[in-house]
C-alpha positions in Angstrom: 78.3 141.9 85.0 76.6 143.4 82.0 72.8 143.3 81.4 73.5 140.8 78.6 75.5 138.5 80.8 72.9 138.7 83.5 70.1 137.8 81.1 72.1 134.9 79.7 72.7 133.6 83.2 69.0 133.9 84.0 67.7 132.1 80.9 70.2 129.2 81.3 69.3 128.9 84.9 65.6 128.8 84.2 66.1 126.2 81.4 68.0 124.1 83.9 65.2 124.2 86.4 62.7 123.4 83.7 64.7 120.4 82.8 64.5 119.2 86.4 60.7 119.8 86.4 60.6 117.8 83.2 62.5 114.9 84.8 60.1 114.9 87.8 57.1 114.9 85.5 58.6 112.0 83.5 59.3 110.0 86.6 55.7 110.4 87.8 54.4 109.3 84.3 56.8 106.4 84.2 55.8 105.2 87.6 52.1 105.5 86.8 52.5 103.2 83.8 54.8 100.6 85.5 54.5 100.3 89.3 51.8 102.6 90.7 48.9 100.8 92.2 45.6 101.6 90.5 44.2 103.4 93.5 47.0 106.0 93.3 45.5 107.6 90.2 43.7 110.5 92.0 46.7 111.6 94.0 49.0 111.2 90.9 46.6 113.4 88.9 47.2 116.2 91.5 50.9 115.6 91.6 51.2 115.8 87.8 48.9 118.8 87.6 51.1 120.7 90.1 54.4 120.0 88.3 52.8 120.9 85.0 51.4 124.2 86.4 54.7 125.2 88.0 56.6 124.4 84.8 54.2 126.4 82.7 54.2 129.4 85.1 58.0 129.5 84.9 57.9 129.3 81.1 55.4 132.1 80.7 56.8 134.4 83.5 57.3 138.0 82.4 60.9 138.1 83.5 61.8 135.0 81.5 60.1 136.4 78.4 61.4 139.9 78.7 65.0 138.8 79.2 64.7 136.5 76.1 63.1 139.3 74.2 65.9 141.7 75.1 68.5 139.1 74.0 66.7 138.8 70.7 67.1 142.5 70.0 69.2 142.7 66.9 71.9 144.9 68.5 72.3 142.5 71.4 71.7 139.3 69.4 74.5 140.0 67.0 77.0 140.2 69.9 76.2 136.8 71.3 78.3 133.7 70.9 77.1 131.2 68.3 75.9 128.8 71.0 73.9 131.6 72.7 72.3 132.7 69.5 71.1 129.2 68.7 69.6 128.8 72.2 68.1 132.2 72.4 66.4 132.0 69.0 64.8 128.6 69.7 63.9 129.5 73.3 62.1 132.8 72.3 60.1 131.0 69.7 59.0 128.4 72.4 58.2 131.1 74.9 56.0 133.0 72.5 54.0 129.9 71.8 53.8 128.8 75.4 52.5 132.2 76.5 49.3 131.6 74.5 48.3 128.9 76.9 46.9 129.9 80.4 48.3 128.2 83.5 44.9 127.1 84.6 44.4 125.2 81.3 47.8 123.4 81.7 46.9 122.3 85.2 43.4 121.2 84.2 44.7 119.3 81.2 47.3 117.4 83.3 44.6 116.4 85.8 42.1 115.4 83.2 44.5 113.3 81.2 46.0 111.5 84.3 42.5 110.4 85.3 41.7 109.6 81.7 44.6 107.1 81.6 43.2 105.3 84.6 39.8 105.2 82.9 41.4 103.9 79.7 43.0 101.0 81.6 39.7 100.2 83.2 37.9 100.3 79.9 40.4 97.9 78.4 39.9 95.5 81.3 36.2 95.6 80.7 36.6 95.7 76.9 34.1 98.5 77.0 34.7 101.9 75.2 31.8 103.6 77.0 33.9 103.5 80.3 36.5 105.8 78.7 34.2 107.8 76.4 33.3 110.6 78.9 36.9 111.2 79.6 37.7 111.3 75.9 34.9 113.8 75.3 36.4 116.1 77.9 39.8 115.7 76.3 38.5 116.6 72.9 37.0 119.8 74.3 40.4 120.7 75.8 42.1 119.9 72.5 39.8 122.2 70.6 40.4 124.9 73.2 44.1 124.5 72.7 43.7 124.9 68.9 41.9 128.2 69.6 44.7 129.4 71.9 47.5 128.5 69.4 45.5 129.4 66.3 48.0 128.5 63.6 47.0 129.2 60.0 44.9 126.6 58.1 43.2 123.7 59.7 42.8 123.8 63.5 44.6 120.4 63.6 47.8 122.2 62.5 48.1 123.7 66.0 48.2 120.2 67.5 50.4 118.7 64.8 53.0 121.5 65.3 53.7 120.5 68.9 55.0 117.1 67.6 56.2 118.0 64.1 57.2 121.6 63.9 56.1 123.2 60.6 54.1 120.2 59.4 50.5 120.9 58.1 47.4 118.9 57.3 47.8 120.0 53.7 51.2 118.4 53.4 50.2 115.3 55.3 46.8 114.7 53.6 48.5 114.9 50.2 51.3 112.6 51.2 49.1 110.1 53.1 46.6 109.9 50.2 49.3 108.7 47.9 50.9 106.4 50.5 47.6 104.8 51.4 46.8 103.9 47.8 50.3 102.6 47.0 50.4 100.5 50.2 47.0 99.0 49.5 48.1 98.1 45.9 51.3 96.5 47.2 49.5 94.5 49.9 46.9 93.3 47.3 49.7 92.3 45.0 51.5 90.3 47.7 48.4 88.6 49.1 47.4 87.5 45.6 50.8 86.1 44.7 51.5 82.4 44.3 54.2 82.5 46.9 52.2 84.1 49.7 51.6 82.0 52.8 48.9 83.5 55.0 50.4 82.2 58.3 54.0 81.5 59.2 53.8 81.4 63.0 56.2 79.5 65.1 54.8 76.3 66.5 56.8 76.7 69.7 56.4 79.6 72.2 58.7 81.3 74.6 57.9 81.8 78.3 57.9 85.3 79.7 61.3 84.5 81.3 62.7 83.3 78.0 61.3 86.4 76.2 62.9 88.6 78.8 66.2 86.8 78.2 66.0 87.2 74.5 65.3 90.9 74.7 68.3 91.4 76.9 70.5 89.5 74.5 69.3 91.9 71.8 69.9 94.9 74.0 73.4 93.7 74.7 74.0 93.5 70.9 72.8 97.1 70.6 75.2 98.0 73.4 73.1 100.4 75.4 75.0 101.6 78.4 73.8 99.6 81.4 74.4 102.5 83.9 72.2 104.9 81.8 69.0 102.9 81.1 66.7 100.3 82.4 63.9 98.0 81.1 60.5 97.5 82.7 57.1 96.2 81.7 54.0 98.3 80.9 50.7 97.7 79.1 51.9 99.9 76.2 55.7 99.9 75.5 57.2 103.4 75.7 60.5 105.3 76.3 61.0 108.2 78.6 64.1 110.2 79.7 64.3 111.3 83.4 67.6 113.0 82.8 70.7 113.0 80.6 71.8 109.7 81.9 68.6 108.1 83.0 66.5 106.7 80.1 63.7 104.2 80.8 62.2 101.8 78.3 59.4 99.3 78.7 58.2 96.2 76.8 55.4 93.7 77.3 55.6 89.9 77.5 51.8 89.2 77.6 51.2 88.9 73.8 50.9 85.4 72.5 53.5 86.1 69.8 56.9 86.4 71.5 58.2 88.4 68.5 56.2 91.4 69.9 58.4 91.7 73.0 61.6 91.3 70.9 60.8 93.9 68.2 59.1 96.3 70.6 62.3 96.2 72.7 64.4 97.0 69.6 62.0 99.8 68.8 62.2 101.4 72.2 66.0 100.9 72.2 66.1 103.0 69.1 64.3 105.8 71.0 66.8 105.3 73.9 69.8 105.6 71.7 68.5 108.9 70.4 67.8 110.2 73.9 71.3 109.3 75.0 72.9 110.8 71.9 71.2 114.2 72.2 73.6 117.1 72.6 74.8 117.6 76.2 78.0 119.6 76.9 77.4 123.2 75.8 73.7 122.6 75.1 73.0 120.7 78.3 69.6 121.5 79.9 68.6 123.9 77.1 65.9 123.8 74.4 68.4 122.4 72.0 69.1 119.2 74.0 65.9 117.6 72.7 64.7 115.7 69.7 64.2 117.6 66.4 60.6 116.3 66.4 58.5 113.3 67.4 58.7 112.1 63.8 62.5 112.2 63.9 62.4 110.4 67.2 60.2 107.7 65.6 62.5 107.5 62.7 65.2 106.2 65.0 63.0 103.5 66.6 61.6 102.4 63.2 65.1 102.4 61.7 66.4 100.0 64.3 63.2 97.9 64.5 62.8 97.4 60.7 65.8 98.4 58.7 68.2 96.6 61.1 66.0 94.3 63.3 64.2 92.7 60.3 67.3 92.8 58.0 68.4 89.5 56.5 72.1 90.5 56.9 71.7 91.1 60.6 70.0 87.8 61.2 72.8 86.0 59.3 74.8 86.9 62.4 72.1 86.8 65.1 70.1 83.7 64.2 72.7 81.1 65.0 73.3 82.7 68.4 69.6 82.7 69.2 69.3 79.0 68.0 72.1 78.0 70.3 70.3 79.7 73.3 66.8 78.7 72.5 67.1 75.5 70.4 63.4 74.3 70.8 62.2 77.7 69.4 64.7 78.4 66.6 65.9 75.0 65.4 62.6 74.0 63.9 63.1 76.7 61.2 66.0 77.6 59.0 67.4 81.1 58.6 65.6 81.7 55.3 62.2 80.7 56.8 62.9 82.8 59.9 63.5 85.9 57.7 60.1 85.3 56.1 58.4 84.9 59.5 59.7 88.2 60.9 58.7 90.0 57.7 55.4 88.2 57.2 52.8 90.5 55.6 49.5 89.9 57.4 46.8 92.5 57.7 46.0 92.6 61.4 44.1 94.5 64.1 46.8 95.9 66.4 49.0 98.8 65.3 52.0 97.9 67.5 51.9 94.4 66.2 51.5 95.3 62.5 54.0 94.3 59.9 56.2 96.8 58.2 54.0 97.0 55.1 50.6 97.5 56.8 51.8 99.7 59.7 51.2 103.1 58.1 47.7 102.3 57.2 46.9 102.0 61.0 48.4 105.4 61.4 46.5 107.0 58.5 43.3 105.6 60.0 43.9 107.4 63.3 44.9 110.6 61.5 41.6 110.7 59.7 39.6 110.0 62.9 41.5 112.7 64.8 40.8 115.3 62.0 37.1 114.4 62.3 37.0 114.7 66.1 38.7 118.1 66.1 36.4 119.3 63.3 33.3 118.0 65.2 32.3 115.9 62.1 32.9 112.8 64.2 31.4 112.4 67.7 33.2 110.3 70.4 30.3 107.8 70.6 30.7 107.0 66.9 34.3 106.0 67.2 34.0 102.3 67.8 31.8 101.8 64.7 33.9 104.2 62.5 37.1 102.5 63.7 35.8 99.1 62.7 34.5 100.3 59.3 37.8 101.9 58.5 39.8 98.8 59.5 37.7 96.8 57.1 38.2 99.4 54.4 41.9 99.9 54.9 43.0 96.4 55.8 40.2 94.0 55.3 40.0 93.0 59.0 37.4 93.9 61.7 37.9 94.0 65.5 35.7 91.8 67.6 35.9 94.0 70.7 37.0 97.5 71.7 40.4 96.4 73.0 41.2 95.1 69.5 39.9 98.3 68.1 39.4 101.8 69.5 40.9 101.1 72.9 44.2 99.7 71.8 46.3 102.9 72.1 46.9 105.0 75.2 47.6 108.2 73.3 44.2 109.7 73.4 44.0 109.3 77.1 47.0 111.6 77.4 45.6 114.2 75.1 48.2 113.4 72.4 46.2 114.5 69.4 48.6 115.2 66.5 51.0 112.6 67.7 49.9 109.6 65.6 50.9 111.1 62.2 54.5 111.2 63.4 54.6 107.4 63.4 54.2 107.4 59.6 56.4 110.4 59.2 59.1 108.7 61.2 58.7 105.5 59.2 59.3 107.4 56.0 62.3 109.3 57.5 63.7 105.9 58.6 63.7 104.6 55.0 65.3 107.8 53.8 68.0 107.6 56.4 68.7 103.9 55.6 68.9 104.7 51.9 71.4 107.5 52.6 73.4 105.3 55.0 73.9 102.7 52.3 74.8 105.3 49.8 77.4 106.8 52.1 78.7 103.5 53.4 78.0 100.4 51.2 80.1 98.4 53.5 77.4 98.6 56.1 75.9 95.4 54.7 79.1 93.5 55.3 79.3 94.8 58.8 75.7 93.7 59.6 76.8 90.1 58.6 79.3 90.2 61.4 76.9 91.9 63.9 78.9 95.1 64.0 76.5 98.0 64.7 79.0 100.6 65.8 79.4 102.4 62.5 75.6 102.6 62.1 75.2 104.1 65.5 78.0 106.6 64.8 76.5 107.6 61.5 73.1 108.3 63.1 74.8 110.3 65.9 76.8 112.4 63.4 73.9 113.1 61.1 70.9 113.2 63.5 71.5 112.9 67.2 74.2 115.5 67.8 72.1 118.3 66.4 69.1 118.0 68.8 66.7 120.9 68.0 69.2 123.0 66.1 67.1 122.2 63.0 63.6 121.2 62.4 63.1 117.5 61.3 62.4 118.6 57.7 65.6 120.7 57.7 67.6 117.9 59.2 66.4 115.2 56.9 67.1 117.6 54.0 70.5 118.3 55.3 71.2 114.5 55.6 69.4 113.1 52.6 69.2 116.1 50.2 65.4 116.2 50.3 62.5 116.6 52.8 59.8 114.1 53.6 59.4 111.7 50.6 57.2 108.6 50.9 58.4 107.6 47.5 61.7 106.5 49.0 59.9 104.4 51.6 57.7 102.8 48.9 60.8 102.0 46.9 62.4 100.4 49.9 59.3 98.3 50.5 59.0 97.1 46.9 62.7 96.2 46.7 62.5 94.2 49.9 59.1 92.5 49.6 59.3 91.8 45.9 62.3 89.7 46.7 60.7 87.9 49.6 57.6 87.0 47.6 59.4 86.5 44.3 57.5 89.3 42.5 58.7 91.3 39.6 
C-alpha cells in the first residue's frame, strides 16, 4: 500500500470515529433535554466534557493534520479521485481551524455550557434572569476567548458567525438586516393600520395534549418521514438532532395555550429531519461532506416546510377537510378561508418561536444586535433584561412582563451558541428564494399541493440542496440553485404578494 493510500485510509477511519463521537455527544444532549432527571446535570456535564475533549484531541492530532497536509500537496492532491479531493480539501480547512482551539478550552466550554443549561431551566422556572446571569457571564468570557483563538478578519463576531454560516460577516449581515428591519416594520405598520386587519383571530376551542399529539402525527404522516429512522419526543424548546445516518430525533412541546404551536413547530423540525436524512451517505458517509452546508441552509429547510408549505392556502385546501373530519369541534367552527387567515395572522408578539411569518425576523435581528454588544463589551450581561424589553418595544411594540417572556425564552445562550441566531433570518430568506425558484422550475407544484402531493417538492429539495451536503458553502449552493446569493428582496417580495392578498392591500 502506498503512502497516499495509507493516508487516505487513515483520514477516513478518523472521520468515521469522529462521527461516532458526534453521535454519542448528540445522544447525551438529546437525553438531557428530554428525559434526564434534573439532578443528573453535574454528571452529564462531565460526560459531555469528556466526549468533547476526546473528539477535539482526535481532530487536532499531529498525525491527522500531517496526513491531511501531505494529501493536500499539489503533486499528491492532483492524483486523487474526485471524491477524495472533495473530502481532503474540506477536511484540511476544518483541521486548520480546529487546531487554533486548545483541548482544555473545549473541555471547559462543554462543562460550563452543560451546567448553564440546567441554570437556564431553573431561571425559567423562577422567572428570574439573575439565576442564569453568572453562567452567561462565564460563557461570554469563553466566547470572547474563542474569538481571540480563531481571529478572523473584521469584527470579532465574524469568528463566531463563521462556525454556523461559513464565509458570512457582520458587514454583510448588518447591511442586509438594516434594510430588512425597516421594510418589515413598514409592512407590519401598513397591515396593522389597514381596514381589513383583525387583531385577534384565535380559535375558541382548544385541543388537549393528546389531541395535539395526534394532529402532529397526522401531519408527520403526510410529510412521510420514515418511521424507522426518526422519533418524536417533548422538550422545553423544540429541536432536531441526528444520532446517526438513520437515527434522527425531533421534539415538540404541547404546553403552549395555542395548539398551533405544536403543529407548526413539528412541521418546522420535520423540515430539519428531512434535510438530515437526505444528506449524502454512500461515498461521503461519515465524512466532513455528509453534513449540512450551514445552519442557515438547515434553517431554510425547516422554514420552507413550516411557512411556504405548512401555511400555504393550496396545501390546506387538501389538509383542512381531513383535519375537520378528525377534530370536528376544533375545525368545524371556521371555514377554510378563515382558517388560512388564522394560521397567517400578523400579530406582534413576545416569543420568537411563536412569532408569525412577518414579524419573526425582527426577533432574530434583536438578538443579533444584543450579541454584537455582548461580544464587544458595549453591553453587560446584567443589562440584558432591560435592553431586551426596550428593543422589543422599539421593534415590535410589545414589552415582556417577565424574564421568561423576554431574555430567558431561548436556550441558545446557555449552550454558548453565539453566532447562531442570525442563521434563522438567513434561513428564512433562503427559504423564500428556494420557494420562488421551485415555482419557476415547476409551476405545477401548486396543483400538486391541492392534492396533498409533496413528493416532487421533497425530490426537488433533495436534488438541489440535500444531496450536496458540504460540497458547497450555503452562499455557493443558493447561487447555484437560484442564480444569486442571499437576497432579502426576494423574501420581502414573497411577503408582500402573500399578505397584500390576505389583507386586501394594494
